[in-house]
C-alpha positions, 0 to 999 in steps of 0.5 A: 495540552489538546495540541501537545497530545495530539502531537504526541499521538503522532509522534507514536504513530510515527514510531509505530507505538500503537499503544502509545498513541492509543493512550494519548488520543483516550487521555485527550478524549478523558480530559475534554469529556471531563472539561466538556471540551467539545472541540477537543473531543471532536479533535482526538476523535478525528485525529484517532480514526483519519491517522491510527486507525485509518492508516493500521487497516480498521477502516470500520474503527476509523469510521466510527470515530470520524462520523463521532467527529463529525457530529460534534463538529456540527453541533458547536458550528466548527469549520473542521465538520470539512475536514471530517467530510473528506476523512470520511470520504477517504474512508469509504473510497477504501471500502469500495463504497464509492457513492458515499465516498463521492458524497462526502467529499461534495459536502467537505468542498462545500464547507470552506470558502475558496480558496483553502488548503483542502480544496484540492483535497477535495477535488481528489477525492471526487476524481477518484470516485468519479473514476470507480464510477466509470466517468474518467474524463469529468474525473480528470477534470477535477484532477486537473483542478487539484494539481494547480491548486497543488502546484501552488503549495509549498514544498514537492510532497504536496506536488506529487500528491497532486500530480501522480493520480494524473499521471495515472489517470493519463496512462489509463486513457492511453495518453502516454505522452503526458503520463510520461512528462508527469511521471518524469516531473515527480521523479526529478521533483523527488530525486531519489527513493527516500522516506521523509516521515510522516510523508513518506516519498519511497512509495510515491517514487517507486509507483511513478518509476512503475508508471513510466515503465507502463507508460514507455512499454520498451524495456530498453528505454527504460533501462536507459532512463534509469541509468541517466537519472542515477548518473544525474541524481547520485543520491538516489544509489544511497538507498534500499531500493536498489532494483529498479527493474527486473533483470535475468538470474538464475534461482539456487539449485537447492536438492532437497524439497521438505514441502510441495503442497498442491492444497488439493483438499485442506490446509495441512496442520503444518498450517496456521491460518491468521485472520486479524481483522476477522473479516476475510476467508480462505478455501482450499480446493485444487489451489488456496484462494484467499479473499482479502477485505477491504484495507487489509495490507502487510505495511507500515502500521498496517499488519492486517493482511490474512495469511498462512504461516509455517515454521521452517529451517533457517536456510531455505528456498520457498516458491508459490504459484499464483494467479487473479481469482476472478475479474472482479477483484485485483489480484494482490499478494504473494509470498513472505518470511517472517520473524515478528511484527519488526522484521519480515520480508515479503514478494508480492503481485499487485500492490502497485499494479496488475503487473507490478512485483514488489519486493519489500519488508521491514527490518527492526521496524523500518519499512523498505522497498528493495525492488520491483519490476514489471511482469505481464502474466496470468500465472506468476512464479514468487520465489524467496531464497534465504542463504545466511543473513541474504534473502534474495527474491526472483520471479518468473512467468513460466518456472524457467525464465527468472528474474530478481526483484533485488537481494537484501540482508536480513540478519535475524536469527532463531525461528522464522515463518514462511507464509502466503497472504492476500492484501485488500489495500486497493489504490483506486487511483490504479485500480479503478473501480469500487471492489466492495468485496476486496481484493483476492489470490488464488496459490496453485502450489507452494513448495519448500527446500532445505539447503 
């Protein structure tokens, strides 16, 4: 029964049924407590924390559950205490508490005899903590140990999981040739941006594509690579991800501007502030600054990103100008069109790197990434145009020269909202630092036109 309930809970998570998953885990806890089954209770707490709460961005509850699971597993002498240490390491890493992240990764490493299936995960966790502490060379040593073990694992996903942070590390060290080789190998292994729950290959494919473009530092060479790859892997074309790099385009001229907000002193009454986890903030003073706590995002199960929203007509264009708040925090966030939690699109910067623009969202509960591109500029213009059932995403460094980030069918009707958001789900294999206060974005203005 324990195994069945755990499996059912994870199925509910894959289907984005948070309440259903919570019921499965809670029922398992009730049964375990009734029968004094400490092992079953520990397992339910561990999976509840490391799966449901962690991936929904509720890092404090994830921490609480995994700490309780660790205490129980220590009490009964279970080897799963090592896994709890690894889970706690991941959680502390995402909270920006790097010292504790490394401590738990080291303890997890010592809980299992070598060799074992979780050893490469422990090495990977330790390496990330070392990178964030500035010990890049030492961190790379641990990553290379992890990679050699991941290469022995069955299945391309495990190999990619180990290779991608090594490639990012080489890129940050300036070893572009080695980074290019690994990014190429990742793309060849995955063969295309296809989602494969529960191991979602799509972000890894696109992260590798972004890393490859950064390592090449040559737009023409990158376009040639993409053309050759698509010619060799026709299956890569049959996905929602259609915009592999930015291309010059023009915005649609819409004469009737109905909103032009410079965020001078305070939010107007047309805006509503949403902070689902109540740990974020905003400030209005010659611009809008949104501070996002660690773990905040608008992707998959995690809809915890702080945001402002307002109602809008069905046919429209919305635009913002955004930039970093400070060098101490990654600039992550963007602009969105929102129907409900199962249907929205967003154009954001910083999610997959400081110079990355990403067009992504959710349609009928299905997550998708439509396009991406590399744009290096302190100030970035982000624009979404909705005409009929199509939404087009564009970006610009100056408001004059525009680039498309893709176009997608968005077949929803009825009332819609538009808004601005900041994210705090910081990938510390890309942003190598602790960032205990999360991330932030400054929006200079917001404009809206009605067709």
